[in-house]
PDB file of the backbone (N, CA, C, O) and the ligand in Angstrom, with CONECT records:
HET     ZN  A 101       1
ATOM      1  N   MET A   1      17.779 -15.573  48.918  1.00  0.00           N
ATOM      2  CA  MET A   1      18.410 -15.958  47.620  1.00  0.00           C
ATOM      3  C   MET A   1      19.131 -14.860  47.169  1.00  0.00           C
ATOM      4  O   MET A   1      18.535 -13.784  47.125  1.00  0.00           O
ATOM      5  N   GLU A   2      20.507 -14.925  46.762  1.00  0.00           N
ATOM      6  CA  GLU A   2      21.363 -13.938  46.283  1.00  0.00           C
ATOM      7  C   GLU A   2      20.737 -13.403  44.792  1.00  0.00           C
ATOM      8  O   GLU A   2      20.446 -14.236  43.933  1.00  0.00           O
ATOM      9  N   SER A   3      20.563 -12.007  44.565  1.00  0.00           N
ATOM     10  CA  SER A   3      20.362 -11.766  43.112  1.00  0.00           C
ATOM     11  C   SER A   3      21.482 -11.588  42.313  1.00  0.00           C
ATOM     12  O   SER A   3      22.597 -11.314  42.756  1.00  0.00           O
ATOM     13  N   ALA A   4      21.190 -11.747  41.081  1.00  0.00           N
ATOM     14  CA  ALA A   4      22.417 -11.490  40.185  1.00  0.00           C
ATOM     15  C   ALA A   4      23.106 -10.108  40.255  1.00  0.00           C
ATOM     16  O   ALA A   4      22.462  -9.090  40.508  1.00  0.00           O
ATOM     17  N   PRO A   5      24.412 -10.105  40.026  1.00  0.00           N
ATOM     18  CA  PRO A   5      24.931  -8.773  40.053  1.00  0.00           C
ATOM     19  C   PRO A   5      24.366  -7.709  39.324  1.00  0.00           C
ATOM     20  O   PRO A   5      24.065  -8.060  38.183  1.00  0.00           O
ATOM     21  N   VAL A   6      24.143  -6.661  39.554  1.00  0.00           N
ATOM     22  CA  VAL A   6      23.440  -5.596  38.725  1.00  0.00           C
ATOM     23  C   VAL A   6      24.516  -4.439  38.280  1.00  0.00           C
ATOM     24  O   VAL A   6      25.412  -4.008  39.006  1.00  0.00           O
ATOM     25  N   SER A   7      24.262  -4.062  37.051  1.00  0.00           N
ATOM     26  CA  SER A   7      25.192  -3.005  36.687  1.00  0.00           C
ATOM     27  C   SER A   7      24.219  -2.020  35.926  1.00  0.00           C
ATOM     28  O   SER A   7      23.141  -2.360  35.438  1.00  0.00           O
ATOM     29  N   CYS A   8      24.749  -0.770  35.899  1.00  0.00           N
ATOM     30  CA  CYS A   8      23.935   0.242  35.432  1.00  0.00           C
ATOM     31  C   CYS A   8      23.899   0.188  33.805  1.00  0.00           C
ATOM     32  O   CYS A   8      24.909   0.064  33.113  1.00  0.00           O
ATOM     33  N   SER A   9      22.607   0.299  33.320  1.00  0.00           N
ATOM     34  CA  SER A   9      22.520   0.103  31.889  1.00  0.00           C
ATOM     35  C   SER A   9      23.060   1.130  31.167  1.00  0.00           C
ATOM     36  O   SER A   9      23.118   1.012  29.943  1.00  0.00           O
ATOM     37  N   LEU A  10      23.503   2.208  31.753  1.00  0.00           N
ATOM     38  CA  LEU A  10      23.902   3.427  31.063  1.00  0.00           C
ATOM     39  C   LEU A  10      25.552   3.463  31.231  1.00  0.00           C
ATOM     40  O   LEU A  10      26.263   3.377  30.229  1.00  0.00           O
ATOM     41  N   CYS A  11      25.991   3.566  32.262  1.00  0.00           N
ATOM     42  CA  CYS A  11      27.394   3.691  32.390  1.00  0.00           C
ATOM     43  C   CYS A  11      28.266   2.346  32.883  1.00  0.00           C
ATOM     44  O   CYS A  11      29.478   2.328  33.101  1.00  0.00           O
ATOM     45  N   GLY A  12      27.453   1.372  32.986  1.00  0.00           N
ATOM     46  CA  GLY A  12      28.084   0.091  33.486  1.00  0.00           C
ATOM     47  C   GLY A  12      28.511  -0.117  34.865  1.00  0.00           C
ATOM     48  O   GLY A  12      29.013  -1.158  35.289  1.00  0.00           O
ATOM     49  N   ASP A  13      28.290   0.895  35.506  1.00  0.00           N
ATOM     50  CA  ASP A  13      28.776   0.767  37.004  1.00  0.00           C
ATOM     51  C   ASP A  13      28.075  -0.418  37.622  1.00  0.00           C
ATOM     52  O   ASP A  13      26.889  -0.673  37.411  1.00  0.00           O
ATOM     53  N   VAL A  14      28.927  -1.176  38.448  1.00  0.00           N
ATOM     54  CA  VAL A  14      28.374  -2.274  39.164  1.00  0.00           C
ATOM     55  C   VAL A  14      27.689  -1.958  40.671  1.00  0.00           C
ATOM     56  O   VAL A  14      28.256  -1.329  41.565  1.00  0.00           O
ATOM     57  N   ARG A  15      26.722  -2.373  40.725  1.00  0.00           N
ATOM     58  CA  ARG A  15      26.030  -2.130  42.106  1.00  0.00           C
ATOM     59  C   ARG A  15      26.530  -3.118  43.189  1.00  0.00           C
ATOM     60  O   ARG A  15      26.468  -4.345  43.112  1.00  0.00           O
ATOM     61  N   ASP A  16      27.062  -2.350  44.263  1.00  0.00           N
ATOM     62  CA  ASP A  16      27.531  -3.274  45.465  1.00  0.00           C
ATOM     63  C   ASP A  16      26.600  -3.165  46.446  1.00  0.00           C
ATOM     64  O   ASP A  16      26.442  -2.125  47.086  1.00  0.00           O
ATOM     65  N   PRO A  17      25.813  -4.407  46.657  1.00  0.00           N
ATOM     66  CA  PRO A  17      24.796  -4.628  47.700  1.00  0.00           C
ATOM     67  C   PRO A  17      25.103  -4.049  49.101  1.00  0.00           C
ATOM     68  O   PRO A  17      24.264  -3.550  49.851  1.00  0.00           O
ATOM     69  N   SER A  18      26.385  -4.183  49.338  1.00  0.00           N
ATOM     70  CA  SER A  18      26.683  -3.917  50.890  1.00  0.00           C
ATOM     71  C   SER A  18      26.882  -2.278  50.919  1.00  0.00           C
ATOM     72  O   SER A  18      27.002  -1.691  51.994  1.00  0.00           O
ATOM     73  N   ASP A  19      26.906  -1.646  49.759  1.00  0.00           N
ATOM     74  CA  ASP A  19      26.978  -0.158  50.014  1.00  0.00           C
ATOM     75  C   ASP A  19      25.709   0.415  50.127  1.00  0.00           C
ATOM     76  O   ASP A  19      24.863   0.060  49.306  1.00  0.00           O
ATOM     77  N   PRO A  20      25.386   1.304  51.058  1.00  0.00           N
ATOM     78  CA  PRO A  20      24.095   1.933  51.336  1.00  0.00           C
ATOM     79  C   PRO A  20      23.593   2.601  50.135  1.00  0.00           C
ATOM     80  O   PRO A  20      22.381   2.643  49.927  1.00  0.00           O
ATOM     81  N   ALA A  21      24.458   3.142  49.308  1.00  0.00           N
ATOM     82  CA  ALA A  21      24.121   3.786  48.062  1.00  0.00           C
ATOM     83  C   ALA A  21      23.397   3.009  47.113  1.00  0.00           C
ATOM     84  O   ALA A  21      22.764   3.557  46.211  1.00  0.00           O
ATOM     85  N   ALA A  22      23.453   1.546  47.276  1.00  0.00           N
ATOM     86  CA  ALA A  22      22.869   0.799  46.310  1.00  0.00           C
ATOM     87  C   ALA A  22      21.404   0.710  46.497  1.00  0.00           C
ATOM     88  O   ALA A  22      20.728   0.086  45.680  1.00  0.00           O
ATOM     89  N   LEU A  23      20.804   1.367  47.650  1.00  0.00           N
ATOM     90  CA  LEU A  23      19.418   1.782  47.803  1.00  0.00           C
ATOM     91  C   LEU A  23      18.861   2.731  46.906  1.00  0.00           C
ATOM     92  O   LEU A  23      17.672   2.809  46.598  1.00  0.00           O
ATOM     93  N   ALA A  24      19.758   3.420  46.521  1.00  0.00           N
ATOM     94  CA  ALA A  24      19.428   4.673  45.656  1.00  0.00           C
ATOM     95  C   ALA A  24      19.368   4.222  44.156  1.00  0.00           C
ATOM     96  O   ALA A  24      19.044   5.028  43.284  1.00  0.00           O
ATOM     97  N   TRP A  25      19.647   3.073  43.904  1.00  0.00           N
ATOM     98  CA  TRP A  25      19.596   2.543  42.430  1.00  0.00           C
ATOM     99  C   TRP A  25      18.191   2.550  42.020  1.00  0.00           C
ATOM    100  O   TRP A  25      17.292   2.411  42.849  1.00  0.00           O
ATOM    101  N   ALA A  26      17.982   2.698  40.833  1.00  0.00           N
ATOM    102  CA  ALA A  26      16.512   2.804  40.236  1.00  0.00           C
ATOM    103  C   ALA A  26      16.298   1.499  39.323  1.00  0.00           C
ATOM    104  O   ALA A  26      16.935   1.374  38.278  1.00  0.00           O
ATOM    105  N   GLY A  27      15.449   0.607  39.724  1.00  0.00           N
ATOM    106  CA  GLY A  27      15.144  -0.521  38.795  1.00  0.00           C
ATOM    107  C   GLY A  27      13.944  -0.374  37.947  1.00  0.00           C
ATOM    108  O   GLY A  27      13.035   0.302  38.430  1.00  0.00           O
ATOM    109  N   GLU A  28      13.786  -0.841  36.865  1.00  0.00           N
ATOM    110  CA  GLU A  28      12.643  -0.772  35.967  1.00  0.00           C
ATOM    111  C   GLU A  28      12.760  -2.012  35.094  1.00  0.00           C
ATOM    112  O   GLU A  28      13.814  -2.613  34.887  1.00  0.00           O
ATOM    113  N   ARG A  29      11.490  -2.353  34.574  1.00  0.00           N
ATOM    114  CA  ARG A  29      11.462  -3.398  33.584  1.00  0.00           C
ATOM    115  C   ARG A  29      11.182  -2.906  32.275  1.00  0.00           C
ATOM    116  O   ARG A  29      10.175  -2.258  31.992  1.00  0.00           O
ATOM    117  N   ASP A  30      12.123  -3.236  31.449  1.00  0.00           N
ATOM    118  CA  ASP A  30      11.828  -2.675  30.016  1.00  0.00           C
ATOM    119  C   ASP A  30      10.859  -3.456  29.135  1.00  0.00           C
ATOM    120  O   ASP A  30      10.229  -4.348  29.703  1.00  0.00           O
ATOM    121  N   GLU A  31      10.654  -3.269  27.906  1.00  0.00           N
ATOM    122  CA  GLU A  31       9.506  -3.702  27.031  1.00  0.00           C
ATOM    123  C   GLU A  31       9.656  -5.102  26.832  1.00  0.00           C
ATOM    124  O   GLU A  31       8.709  -5.795  26.462  1.00  0.00           O
ATOM    125  N   ARG A  32      10.888  -5.599  27.075  1.00  0.00           N
ATOM    126  CA  ARG A  32      11.229  -7.076  26.764  1.00  0.00           C
ATOM    127  C   ARG A  32      11.241  -7.817  28.118  1.00  0.00           C
ATOM    128  O   ARG A  32      11.588  -8.994  28.219  1.00  0.00           O
ATOM    129  N   GLY A  33      10.825  -7.027  29.186  1.00  0.00           N
ATOM    130  CA  GLY A  33      10.553  -7.915  30.425  1.00  0.00           C
ATOM    131  C   GLY A  33      11.971  -8.067  31.278  1.00  0.00           C
ATOM    132  O   GLY A  33      12.073  -8.647  32.359  1.00  0.00           O
ATOM    133  N   ARG A  34      12.906  -7.498  30.640  1.00  0.00           N
ATOM    134  CA  ARG A  34      14.185  -7.505  31.540  1.00  0.00           C
ATOM    135  C   ARG A  34      14.249  -6.397  32.469  1.00  0.00           C
ATOM    136  O   ARG A  34      13.656  -5.329  32.324  1.00  0.00           O
ATOM    137  N   ASP A  35      15.044  -6.731  33.482  1.00  0.00           N
ATOM    138  CA  ASP A  35      15.077  -5.512  34.520  1.00  0.00           C
ATOM    139  C   ASP A  35      16.361  -4.664  34.009  1.00  0.00           C
ATOM    140  O   ASP A  35      17.374  -5.195  33.554  1.00  0.00           O
ATOM    141  N   ARG A  36      16.179  -3.346  34.143  1.00  0.00           N
ATOM    142  CA  ARG A  36      17.116  -2.439  33.897  1.00  0.00           C
ATOM    143  C   ARG A  36      17.373  -1.699  35.013  1.00  0.00           C
ATOM    144  O   ARG A  36      16.486  -1.283  35.758  1.00  0.00           O
ATOM    145  N   TRP A  37      18.818  -1.468  35.205  1.00  0.00           N
ATOM    146  CA  TRP A  37      19.130  -0.456  36.451  1.00  0.00           C
ATOM    147  C   TRP A  37      19.766   0.509  36.098  1.00  0.00           C
ATOM    148  O   TRP A  37      20.523   0.453  35.129  1.00  0.00           O
ATOM    149  N   LEU A  38      19.591   1.575  36.803  1.00  0.00           N
ATOM    150  CA  LEU A  38      20.402   3.048  36.686  1.00  0.00           C
ATOM    151  C   LEU A  38      20.900   3.366  38.044  1.00  0.00           C
ATOM    152  O   LEU A  38      20.174   3.463  39.034  1.00  0.00           O
ATOM    153  N   CYS A  39      22.284   3.534  38.027  1.00  0.00           N
ATOM    154  CA  CYS A  39      23.004   4.114  39.157  1.00  0.00           C
ATOM    155  C   CYS A  39      22.368   5.399  39.544  1.00  0.00           C
ATOM    156  O   CYS A  39      21.667   6.060  38.778  1.00  0.00           O
ATOM    157  N   PRO A  40      22.667   5.745  40.859  1.00  0.00           N
ATOM    158  CA  PRO A  40      22.091   7.113  41.374  1.00  0.00           C
ATOM    159  C   PRO A  40      22.622   8.277  40.470  1.00  0.00           C
ATOM    160  O   PRO A  40      21.840   9.181  40.176  1.00  0.00           O
ATOM    161  N   GLY A  41      23.831   8.298  40.044  1.00  0.00           N
ATOM    162  CA  GLY A  41      24.361   9.292  39.082  1.00  0.00           C
ATOM    163  C   GLY A  41      23.414   9.499  37.845  1.00  0.00           C
ATOM    164  O   GLY A  41      22.904  10.557  37.475  1.00  0.00           O
ATOM    165  N   CYS A  42      23.304   8.339  37.330  1.00  0.00           N
ATOM    166  CA  CYS A  42      22.749   8.390  35.914  1.00  0.00           C
ATOM    167  C   CYS A  42      21.028   8.647  36.066  1.00  0.00           C
ATOM    168  O   CYS A  42      20.280   9.110  35.206  1.00  0.00           O
ATOM    169  N   THR A  43      20.699   8.208  37.381  1.00  0.00           N
ATOM    170  CA  THR A  43      19.229   8.408  37.656  1.00  0.00           C
ATOM    171  C   THR A  43      19.008   9.816  37.617  1.00  0.00           C
ATOM    172  O   THR A  43      18.142  10.339  36.916  1.00  0.00           O
ATOM    173  N   ARG A  44      19.877  10.498  38.455  1.00  0.00           N
ATOM    174  CA  ARG A  44      19.847  12.025  38.578  1.00  0.00           C
ATOM    175  C   ARG A  44      19.836  12.749  37.240  1.00  0.00           C
ATOM    176  O   ARG A  44      19.019  13.613  36.923  1.00  0.00           O
ATOM    177  N   ARG A  45      20.980  12.232  36.386  1.00  0.00           N
ATOM    178  CA  ARG A  45      21.167  12.816  35.253  1.00  0.00           C
ATOM    179  C   ARG A  45      19.870  12.699  34.142  1.00  0.00           C
ATOM    180  O   ARG A  45      19.602  13.605  33.353  1.00  0.00           O
ATOM    181  N   HIS A  46      19.201  11.558  34.222  1.00  0.00           N
ATOM    182  CA  HIS A  46      18.133  11.283  33.265  1.00  0.00           C
ATOM    183  C   HIS A  46      16.643  11.171  33.837  1.00  0.00           C
ATOM    184  O   HIS A  46      15.686  10.662  33.254  1.00  0.00           O
ATOM    185  N   THR A  47      16.656  11.726  35.040  1.00  0.00           N
ATOM    186  CA  THR A  47      15.278  11.890  35.583  1.00  0.00           C
ATOM    187  C   THR A  47      14.218  12.314  34.566  1.00  0.00           C
ATOM    188  O   THR A  47      13.199  11.655  34.358  1.00  0.00           O
ATOM    189  N   ARG A  48      14.541  13.526  33.910  1.00  0.00           N
ATOM    190  CA  ARG A  48      13.474  14.075  33.138  1.00  0.00           C
ATOM    191  C   ARG A  48      13.285  13.096  31.864  1.00  0.00           C
ATOM    192  O   ARG A  48      12.158  13.103  31.369  1.00  0.00           O
ATOM    193  N   ASP A  49      14.263  12.249  31.272  1.00  0.00           N
ATOM    194  CA  ASP A  49      14.081  11.500  30.201  1.00  0.00           C
ATOM    195  C   ASP A  49      13.237  10.401  30.593  1.00  0.00           C
ATOM    196  O   ASP A  49      12.352  10.011  29.832  1.00  0.00           O
ATOM    197  N   ILE A  50      13.465   9.790  31.882  1.00  0.00           N
ATOM    198  CA  ILE A  50      12.600   8.743  32.336  1.00  0.00           C
ATOM    199  C   ILE A  50      11.349   8.950  32.536  1.00  0.00           C
ATOM    200  O   ILE A  50      10.527   8.070  32.280  1.00  0.00           O
ATOM    201  N   GLU A  51      10.953  10.300  33.089  1.00  0.00           N
ATOM    202  CA  GLU A  51       9.672  10.567  33.418  1.00  0.00           C
ATOM    203  C   GLU A  51       8.918  10.995  32.259  1.00  0.00           C
ATOM    204  O   GLU A  51       7.695  10.853  32.234  1.00  0.00           O
ATOM    205  N   ALA A  52       9.551  11.501  31.310  1.00  0.00           N
ATOM    206  CA  ALA A  52       8.860  11.754  30.008  1.00  0.00           C
ATOM    207  C   ALA A  52       8.554  10.633  29.221  1.00  0.00           C
ATOM    208  O   ALA A  52       7.659  10.781  28.389  1.00  0.00           O
ATOM    209  N   ARG A  53       9.094   9.573  29.306  1.00  0.00           N
ATOM    210  CA  ARG A  53       9.048   8.260  28.537  1.00  0.00           C
ATOM    211  C   ARG A  53       7.671   7.738  28.693  1.00  0.00           C
ATOM    212  O   ARG A  53       7.241   7.449  29.810  1.00  0.00           O
ATOM    213  N   LEU A  54       6.973   7.607  27.634  1.00  0.00           N
ATOM    214  CA  LEU A  54       5.623   6.995  27.805  1.00  0.00           C
ATOM    215  C   LEU A  54       5.621   5.412  27.644  1.00  0.00           C
ATOM    216  O   LEU A  54       6.458   4.804  26.976  1.00  0.00           O
ATOM    217  N   PRO A  55       4.670   4.881  28.278  1.00  0.00           N
ATOM    218  CA  PRO A  55       4.726   3.485  28.435  1.00  0.00           C
ATOM    219  C   PRO A  55       4.391   2.959  26.959  1.00  0.00           C
ATOM    220  O   PRO A  55       3.733   3.598  26.138  1.00  0.00           O
ATOM    221  N   VAL A  56       4.976   1.630  26.744  1.00  0.00           N
ATOM    222  CA  VAL A  56       4.902   1.140  25.569  1.00  0.00           C
ATOM    223  C   VAL A  56       3.474   1.114  24.937  1.00  0.00           C
ATOM    224  O   VAL A  56       3.366   1.123  23.711  1.00  0.00           O
ATOM    225  N   GLU A  57       2.416   1.084  25.719  1.00  0.00           N
ATOM    226  CA  GLU A  57       1.095   0.748  25.239  1.00  0.00           C
ATOM    227  C   GLU A  57       0.617   2.119  24.628  1.00  0.00           C
ATOM    228  O   GLU A  57      -0.379   2.137  23.904  1.00  0.00           O
ATOM    229  N   TRP A  58       1.304   3.242  24.907  1.00  0.00           N
ATOM    230  CA  TRP A  58       0.996   4.487  24.210  1.00  0.00           C
ATOM    231  C   TRP A  58       1.787   4.788  22.885  1.00  0.00           C
ATOM    232  O   TRP A  58       1.639   5.854  22.286  1.00  0.00           O
ATOM    233  N   TRP A  59       2.552   3.892  22.500  1.00  0.00           N
ATOM    234  CA  TRP A  59       3.150   4.146  21.301  1.00  0.00           C
ATOM    235  C   TRP A  59       2.340   4.141  20.237  1.00  0.00           C
ATOM    236  O   TRP A  59       2.794   4.361  19.114  1.00  0.00           O
TER     237      TRP A  59
HETATM  238 ZN    ZN A 101      25.189   4.944  35.707  1.00  0.00          ZN2+
END
């Protein structure tokens, strides 16, 4: 089954599944249960923000 097109939630870049770089995209589920995707560039730029973010249960 084909998954829906994915775009970066920060810069809007669209993920191309046929591109090997697509494997480097980071997916996560936000507090509303929606999938959020970050392109490799944004993942690298925001690694510290992402890792520092506490899970919702800790708010
Ligand atoms: Zn991006």
